[in-house]
C-alpha positions in Angstrom: 74.7 -11.9 84.0 71.0 -11.5 82.8 69.8 -14.7 84.4 71.7 -13.9 87.6 70.1 -10.5 88.0 66.7 -11.9 87.2 67.2 -14.6 90.0 68.0 -11.7 92.2 71.5 -13.0 93.1 73.1 -9.6 93.3 76.5 -10.8 94.8 77.0 -13.1 91.8 75.8 -10.3 89.5 78.5 -8.1 90.9 81.1 -10.7 90.3 80.1 -11.2 86.6 80.0 -7.5 86.1 83.4 -7.0 87.5 84.8 -9.9 85.1 83.1 -8.3 82.1 84.6 -4.9 83.0 88.0 -6.5 83.2 87.7 -8.0 79.8 86.6 -4.7 78.4 89.6 -3.1 79.9 91.9 -5.8 78.4 90.5 -5.4 75.0 90.9 -1.6 75.2 94.5 -1.9 76.2 95.5 -4.5 73.6 94.9 -2.1 70.7 93.2 -4.8 68.7 92.8 -4.1 64.9 90.6 -6.3 62.6 90.7 -5.4 58.9 90.5 -1.6 59.1 88.5 -1.4 62.4 90.1 -0.3 65.7 88.2 -2.9 67.7 89.8 -1.7 71.0 88.8 1.9 70.5 85.3 0.9 69.3 84.8 -1.3 72.3 85.7 1.6 74.5 83.4 4.2 72.8 80.4 2.0 72.1 80.1 -0.2 75.3 82.1 1.2 78.1 79.7 4.0 79.2 76.6 1.9 78.9 78.3 -1.0 80.8 79.1 1.3 83.6 75.4 2.2 83.9 74.6 -1.5 84.1 77.1 -1.9 86.9 75.5 1.0 88.8 72.0 -0.7 88.5 73.6 -3.8 90.0 75.2 -1.9 92.9 71.8 -0.2 93.5 70.0 -3.6 93.4 67.5 -2.1 90.9 66.2 -4.8 88.7 63.9 -2.5 86.8 66.8 -0.1 85.8 69.0 -3.1 85.0 66.5 -4.4 82.5 66.4 -1.1 80.7 70.2 -0.7 80.6 70.7 -4.3 79.7 68.6 -3.8 76.7 70.6 -0.7 75.6 73.9 -2.5 76.1 72.6 -5.3 73.9 71.7 -2.6 71.3 75.1 -1.1 71.6 76.9 -4.5 71.2 74.8 -5.1 68.1 75.7 -1.8 66.7 79.3 -2.6 67.3 78.8 -5.9 65.4 77.1 -4.0 62.5 79.9 -1.4 62.4 82.6 -4.1 62.2 80.8 -6.1 59.6 80.0 -8.9 61.9 76.3 -8.6 61.4 75.9 -12.3 61.2 76.4 -12.4 65.0 73.4 -10.9 67.0 73.0 -10.7 70.6 69.4 -11.0 72.0 67.9 -10.7 75.5 67.1 -14.1 76.7 63.5 -15.2 76.6 63.5 -17.9 79.3 65.3 -18.7 82.4 68.0 -21.3 82.1 69.1 -21.3 85.8 67.0 -23.7 87.9 69.3 -24.2 90.9 
């Protein structure tokens, strides 16, 4: 989604955002537990609100706001990974544009 917004393809960005939102909803509904962590509940509380803000920036075609909220959702996801003891995974904002066509 990051690359698509940066290439200013808002329609594709909306499509990706919708798919991510559906995935978040499916995880929340599945009541997933991993060890002692309620993954489904954590996904809802740690990512849902921030992702909704990302969606609004896409709807508003606001690339600057998207960049801000994208960084915040990355931080939120990394906090989730730390909380669930999956700190060996780390999400980073891309540093180069892999889309060329």
